[in-house]
C-alpha positions as CSV (number, residue, x, y, z in Angstrom):
1,M,-29.4,-40.7,-15.7
2,E,-26.0,-39.3,-14.7
3,E,-25.6,-35.6,-15.1
4,K,-22.9,-34.7,-17.7
5,L,-20.4,-32.3,-16.2
6,E,-18.4,-29.7,-18.1
7,R,-15.1,-28.4,-17.0
8,A,-15.2,-24.9,-15.6
9,E,-13.0,-22.8,-17.9
10,S,-12.0,-19.3,-18.5
11,K,-11.8,-18.5,-22.2
12,E,-9.7,-15.4,-21.6
13,L,-7.2,-17.4,-19.5
14,N,-7.2,-20.2,-22.1
15,N,-6.0,-17.6,-24.7
16,I,-2.9,-16.7,-22.7
17,L,-1.9,-20.2,-21.4
18,G,1.9,-20.4,-22.0
19,K,2.3,-16.7,-22.7
20,K,5.3,-15.1,-20.9
21,F,4.6,-11.8,-19.2
22,P,7.9,-9.9,-18.9
23,V,8.7,-8.5,-15.5
24,L,11.8,-6.4,-14.5
25,N,14.7,-6.6,-17.0
26,D,14.8,-10.4,-17.4
27,G,12.0,-12.0,-15.4
28,H,8.7,-13.3,-16.5
29,I,5.4,-15.0,-15.4
30,M,3.8,-17.8,-17.4
31,I,0.5,-19.5,-16.8
32,I,0.9,-23.3,-16.9
33,D,-2.5,-24.6,-15.8
34,Y,-5.6,-23.7,-13.7
35,I,-8.7,-25.2,-12.1
36,G,-12.1,-23.5,-11.8
37,N,-13.5,-20.1,-12.4
38,D,-16.1,-17.8,-10.9
39,S,-18.8,-20.4,-11.3
40,S,-16.7,-22.9,-9.2
41,V,-16.8,-20.5,-6.3
42,V,-20.6,-20.2,-6.6
43,Q,-21.0,-24.0,-6.9
44,A,-18.9,-24.6,-3.7
45,A,-20.8,-22.0,-1.8
46,R,-24.2,-23.4,-2.6
47,V,-23.3,-26.9,-1.6
48,S,-23.3,-25.8,2.0
49,C,-26.5,-23.7,1.6
50,G,-28.5,-26.0,-0.7
51,K,-30.3,-25.0,-3.9
52,G,-32.7,-22.8,-2.0
53,T,-30.4,-19.8,-2.1
54,K,-30.1,-19.8,-5.9
55,K,-33.3,-17.8,-6.4
56,S,-32.5,-15.2,-3.8
57,L,-28.9,-14.6,-4.6
58,E,-27.6,-14.3,-8.1
59,D,-24.0,-15.6,-8.8
60,E,-22.3,-12.2,-8.6
61,E,-24.2,-11.1,-5.5
62,L,-23.3,-14.3,-3.8
63,I,-19.6,-13.9,-4.6
64,R,-19.6,-10.4,-3.4
65,Y,-21.4,-11.5,-0.2
66,L,-18.8,-14.2,0.4
67,I,-15.8,-11.8,0.1
68,R,-17.5,-8.9,1.9
69,H,-18.1,-11.2,5.0
70,E,-14.9,-13.2,4.6
71,H,-16.5,-16.5,3.9
72,L,-13.6,-17.5,1.8
73,T,-13.5,-21.3,1.9
74,P,-15.3,-21.6,-1.5
75,L,-12.4,-19.7,-3.1
76,E,-10.1,-22.6,-2.3
77,M,-11.9,-24.7,-5.0
78,C,-10.0,-22.7,-7.6
79,S,-6.2,-23.0,-8.1
80,I,-3.6,-21.9,-10.6
81,K,-0.1,-23.0,-11.5
82,L,2.5,-20.4,-12.7
83,K,6.0,-20.6,-13.9
84,V,8.0,-17.6,-12.6
85,R,11.5,-16.3,-13.3
86,V,12.5,-14.0,-10.4
87,P,15.6,-12.6,-8.7
88,M,16.6,-14.6,-5.6
89,D,16.1,-11.6,-3.2
90,C,12.6,-11.2,-4.4
91,W,12.0,-14.9,-4.3
92,R,12.9,-15.0,-0.6
93,Q,10.0,-12.6,0.1
94,W,7.7,-14.6,-2.3
95,T,8.3,-17.9,-0.4
96,R,7.3,-16.4,2.9
97,H,3.8,-17.2,1.7
98,R,3.8,-20.8,2.8
99,T,0.4,-21.8,1.6
100,S,1.5,-22.7,-1.9
101,K,3.3,-25.6,-3.6
102,I,6.7,-24.8,-5.0
103,S,9.1,-26.7,-7.3
104,E,12.3,-24.6,-7.9
105,I,15.2,-25.2,-10.2
106,S,18.2,-26.6,-8.2
107,S,21.6,-25.1,-8.6
108,R,23.0,-28.3,-7.2
109,Y,21.9,-30.2,-10.4
110,S,21.7,-27.4,-12.9
111,I,24.2,-24.8,-14.1
112,I,22.9,-21.3,-13.3
113,G,22.7,-19.0,-16.3
114,S,24.2,-15.5,-16.5
115,G,20.9,-13.7,-15.9
116,C,20.9,-11.1,-13.1
117,Q,18.5,-8.3,-12.3
118,T,20.0,-4.9,-13.3
119,T,19.0,-1.5,-12.2
120,K,18.6,1.5,-14.6
121,A,20.3,4.8,-13.7
122,D,17.0,6.4,-12.7
123,E,15.8,3.5,-10.6
124,W,18.1,3.7,-7.6
125,R,16.0,4.4,-4.5
126,T,17.0,6.1,-1.3
127,Q,16.3,4.7,2.2
128,S,13.0,5.8,3.7
129,T,13.4,8.1,6.7
130,N,10.2,6.7,8.4
131,N,10.2,3.1,7.3
132,K,13.3,1.0,8.2
133,Q,12.5,-1.6,5.5
134,G,11.2,0.7,2.8
135,S,12.4,3.1,0.1
136,G,12.1,6.8,-0.2
137,G,12.8,8.9,-3.3
138,F,15.3,8.4,-6.0
139,L,19.0,9.3,-6.4
140,S,20.2,11.7,-9.0
141,A,20.9,10.5,-12.5
142,P,24.7,11.0,-12.4
143,E,24.8,9.0,-9.1
144,G,22.6,6.4,-10.7
145,V,24.8,6.0,-13.8
146,A,27.8,5.2,-11.6
147,L,25.9,2.8,-9.5
148,S,24.5,0.9,-12.5
149,E,28.0,0.6,-14.0
150,S,29.4,-0.8,-10.8
151,E,26.4,-3.1,-10.5
152,V,27.1,-4.7,-13.9
153,S,30.8,-5.0,-13.1
154,L,30.1,-6.8,-9.8
155,Q,27.6,-9.2,-11.4
156,D,29.9,-10.1,-14.3
157,Y,32.8,-10.7,-11.9
158,A,30.7,-13.0,-9.7
159,I,29.4,-15.0,-12.7
160,N,32.9,-15.3,-14.1
161,I,34.1,-16.6,-10.8
162,Y,31.3,-19.1,-10.7
163,N,32.0,-20.3,-14.3
164,H,35.7,-20.5,-13.5
165,R,35.0,-22.8,-10.5
166,L,32.9,-25.1,-12.7
167,E,35.7,-25.3,-15.3
168,K,38.1,-26.3,-12.5
169,G,35.8,-29.1,-11.5
170,V,34.4,-27.6,-8.4
171,A,31.0,-29.1,-7.3
172,R,28.0,-27.1,-8.4
173,E,26.6,-27.1,-4.9
174,Q,29.8,-25.3,-3.8
175,A,30.6,-23.2,-6.8
176,R,27.3,-21.4,-6.5
177,K,27.8,-20.0,-3.0
178,D,29.1,-16.5,-4.0
179,L,26.4,-15.8,-6.7
180,P,24.7,-12.5,-6.0
181,L,21.1,-12.2,-4.7
182,S,20.2,-10.5,-8.0
183,T,20.7,-13.8,-9.8
184,Y,17.4,-15.1,-11.4
185,T,15.9,-18.4,-10.3
186,E,13.0,-20.2,-11.9
187,A,10.2,-22.1,-10.2
188,Y,6.7,-23.6,-10.6
189,W,4.3,-22.0,-8.2
190,K,0.8,-23.5,-7.5
191,I,-1.7,-21.8,-5.1
192,D,-5.4,-21.7,-4.5
193,L,-7.4,-18.6,-5.1
194,R,-8.0,-17.7,-1.5
195,N,-4.3,-17.7,-0.6
196,L,-3.4,-16.0,-3.9
197,L,-5.7,-13.1,-3.1
198,H,-4.0,-12.8,0.3
199,F,-0.6,-12.8,-1.4
200,L,-1.8,-10.0,-3.7
201,E,-3.3,-8.0,-0.8
202,L,0.1,-7.9,0.8
203,R,2.3,-7.6,-2.2
204,L,0.3,-4.9,-4.0
205,H,0.5,-2.7,-0.9
206,P,2.5,0.5,-1.5
207,H,4.9,-0.5,1.3
208,A,5.8,-3.8,-0.4
209,Q,9.2,-3.8,-2.2
210,L,8.8,-2.4,-5.7
211,E,10.3,-5.5,-7.4
212,I,7.8,-8.0,-5.9
213,R,5.1,-5.5,-6.4
214,S,5.9,-5.6,-10.1
215,Y,5.2,-9.3,-10.1
216,A,2.1,-9.0,-8.1
217,T,0.7,-6.3,-10.5
218,I,1.2,-8.6,-13.5
219,I,-0.5,-11.5,-11.7
220,A,-3.4,-9.3,-10.6
221,E,-4.0,-7.3,-13.8
222,E,-3.1,-9.8,-16.5
223,I,-4.1,-13.1,-14.9
224,V,-6.5,-13.0,-12.0
225,S,-8.7,-10.3,-13.5
226,K,-9.2,-12.5,-16.6
227,W,-9.5,-15.8,-14.7
228,V,-12.1,-14.8,-12.1
229,P,-13.3,-11.3,-13.0
230,V,-16.3,-11.3,-10.5
231,V,-14.1,-12.4,-7.6
232,W,-11.4,-9.9,-8.6
233,N,-13.8,-6.9,-8.7
234,A,-15.3,-7.9,-5.4
235,F,-11.8,-8.3,-3.9
236,K,-10.8,-4.8,-5.1
237,D,-14.0,-3.3,-3.6
238,Y,-13.9,-5.0,-0.2
239,K,-10.1,-5.5,0.3
240,L,-7.7,-3.6,-1.9
241,N,-9.6,-0.3,-2.0
242,A,-11.2,-0.5,1.4
243,I,-9.9,1.0,4.7
244,S,-10.3,-0.2,8.3
245,F,-9.9,1.8,11.4
246,T,-8.7,0.7,14.8
247,G,-10.8,1.4,18.0
248,R,-8.6,4.3,18.9
249,E,-8.8,5.8,15.4
250,K,-12.6,5.6,15.4
251,K,-12.8,7.5,18.7
252,I,-10.5,10.2,17.4
253,L,-12.4,10.5,14.1
254,S,-15.9,10.5,15.6
255,D,-15.2,12.9,18.4
256,Q,-16.4,16.4,17.4
257,I,-14.8,18.2,20.4
258,Y,-11.3,19.2,19.4
259,E,-9.9,19.5,23.0
260,R,-11.1,16.0,23.6
261,K,-9.3,14.7,20.6
262,I,-6.1,16.1,22.0
263,H,-6.7,14.6,25.4
264,R,-7.4,11.3,23.8
265,A,-4.1,11.6,21.9
266,I,-2.2,12.3,25.1
267,K,-3.9,9.3,26.8
268,Y,-2.7,7.1,23.9
269,N,0.8,8.6,24.1
270,W,0.4,10.0,20.7
271,L,1.2,13.5,22.1
272,P,3.4,14.7,25.0
273,E,1.6,15.4,28.2
274,D,2.8,19.0,28.3
275,I,1.4,19.9,24.8
276,F,-1.0,22.5,26.3
277,K,1.4,23.9,28.9
278,N,4.2,24.4,26.4
279,K,2.1,25.3,23.4
280,K,4.3,28.3,22.5
281,L,7.5,26.2,22.7
282,Y,6.1,23.6,20.4
283,K,4.7,26.2,18.1
284,S,8.1,27.9,17.7
285,G,9.9,24.7,17.2
286,K,12.1,25.1,20.3
287,K,10.5,22.0,21.7
288,K,9.7,19.0,19.4
289,F,8.4,15.5,19.5
290,K,8.5,12.5,17.2
291,P,5.1,11.6,15.6
292,H,3.8,8.3,16.9
293,L,3.7,5.4,14.3
294,E,0.0,4.9,14.8
295,V,-0.6,8.6,14.0
296,I,1.5,8.3,10.8
297,E,-0.6,5.2,9.8
298,M,-3.9,7.0,10.6
299,N,-2.8,10.1,8.7
300,N,-2.0,8.0,5.7
301,K,-5.4,6.4,5.7
302,V,-7.1,9.7,5.8
303,K,-4.9,11.7,3.5
304,D,-4.6,9.0,0.9
305,N,-8.4,8.6,0.7
306,N,-9.2,12.3,1.0
307,F,-12.6,11.9,2.6
308,I,-12.2,13.4,6.1
309,C,-11.6,17.1,6.8
310,G,-12.5,19.6,9.4
311,L,-11.1,19.6,12.9
312,Y,-9.2,16.4,12.2
313,E,-7.0,18.3,9.9
314,D,-6.1,20.6,12.7
315,F,-5.3,17.7,14.9
316,L,-3.0,16.2,12.3
317,D,-1.2,19.5,11.9
318,L,-0.6,19.6,15.7
319,L,0.7,16.0,15.7
320,Y,3.1,16.8,13.0
321,C,4.5,19.9,14.7
322,K,3.3,22.2,11.9
323,K,2.3,25.8,12.5
324,F,-0.3,26.2,15.2
325,D,-1.7,28.9,13.0
326,I,-4.1,28.3,10.1
327,L,-3.0,25.5,7.8
328,F,-6.3,24.5,6.3
329,S,-7.7,23.9,2.8
330,C,-9.9,26.4,1.1
331,E,-12.9,24.2,1.9
332,H,-12.1,24.4,5.6
333,F,-11.6,28.2,5.5
334,D,-15.1,28.5,3.9
335,R,-16.6,26.3,6.6
336,I,-15.0,28.5,9.3
337,C,-16.1,31.7,7.7
338,S,-19.6,30.5,7.4
339,K,-19.5,29.6,11.1
340,C,-18.0,32.9,12.2
341,N,-20.2,35.3,10.2
342,N,-17.7,38.1,11.1
343,T,-19.0,38.1,14.7
344,K,-16.7,38.5,17.6
345,R,-18.3,35.9,19.8
346,N,-18.3,33.1,17.2
347,F,-14.9,34.0,15.9
348,Q,-13.3,34.0,19.4
349,S,-15.1,30.8,20.2
350,W,-13.7,28.9,17.2
351,G,-10.3,30.5,17.6
352,K,-9.9,29.4,21.2
353,K,-11.2,25.9,20.5
354,D,-8.9,25.3,17.6
355,L,-5.8,26.7,19.4
356,W,-5.4,29.6,17.1
357,I,-3.4,32.6,18.2
358,N,-5.5,35.2,19.9
359,D,-4.8,38.4,17.9
360,E,-6.8,37.7,14.7
361,W,-10.0,39.3,15.9
362,D,-8.4,42.6,16.7
363,T,-7.0,42.7,13.2
364,C,-10.4,41.7,11.8
365,S,-12.1,44.5,13.7
366,K,-9.7,47.1,12.5
367,N,-10.5,46.1,8.9
368,G,-14.2,46.7,9.3
369,N,-16.3,44.3,7.3
370,K,-13.3,42.7,5.5
371,N,-13.9,38.9,5.0
372,V,-12.4,36.8,7.7
373,K,-10.8,34.6,5.2
374,D,-8.9,37.5,3.7
375,V,-7.8,38.7,7.1
376,L,-6.5,35.3,8.0
377,K,-4.7,35.0,4.6
378,D,-3.1,38.5,5.1
379,N,-2.1,38.2,8.7
380,V,-1.9,34.5,9.7
381,C,-0.8,32.5,6.7
382,E,2.1,34.0,5.0
383,N,2.3,31.2,2.5
384,F,-1.4,30.8,2.0
385,D,-1.1,30.1,-1.8
386,E,1.5,27.5,-1.3
387,I,-0.5,25.8,1.3
388,N,-3.5,25.5,-0.9
């Protein structure tokens, strides 16, 4: 007797089929159709393993195993089709992901509407100083008001020119050529789950442009999380919220000897070769160096996740040309104080190893039994409270 099959569905996704999720000022995302759910991934995975795995691995555990070990072929059994309305400059980035199927509205056949992406006065971003393709902070409100007004004027002018050409009988394929990149386009976008997660991994990243990140956020939080919740939670755990370290970073992080960290950094060209010889010049700021890109990336991994401290913090301070004096957290101060125990031998040992200046112990001795932390606060860190 033939087995009766039921279509793999997601009730939550069924409830929002055809719903428009607004993005930016006039964009949207709408679910048109989908194939599969979490159980489809499990079914595809067990075909290659046989039924024997079903007892030892429950569905959720199996999905998490697949994603953790990057056995991602079963994810390709699920796919989704979306209709998107998106600015052309954002769409250019979107279509860089070439593992999808696209059918876009043609401005050769259709007349483009008047919709353009507009920017609020408080949304104008400055150019990043350390990322050539990224944004920094925000411009002031008065500057933003003027920019937003000029933006609307430019867009209206371009649309009026386009409409005027059409009225004169100019071909649509030629009349469109001066439309701004802020003009909205519409398209059907179909992609399998594996490649959709890769799209989200890149476009949810903080370095991705804010506009496409807004679309990715809606897809992730409003669609994928409801469509395949088990896959989505595993993906967050093992991809989005995980960190990986390079071989060089692992050596720096695992080395407990501070001087060896510095020598490794010099070997990697992360620090200038004369860092020890000209320590005072670097400390005073008379001599400077530009932080290496790999160091910036490593610093972001550590600082953003707030789980590594100790000598590595000193190392980063040195790399970023901050004070060679004490620039540590309270937790690090407490660690040092417990190591020192107000003894000259231990204090001098730690001081020399961490490249501190050499006069703290004399000051500490003159103050009798005063806590080392207080002495450092009084004599080394003038802005101790601001630092912490």
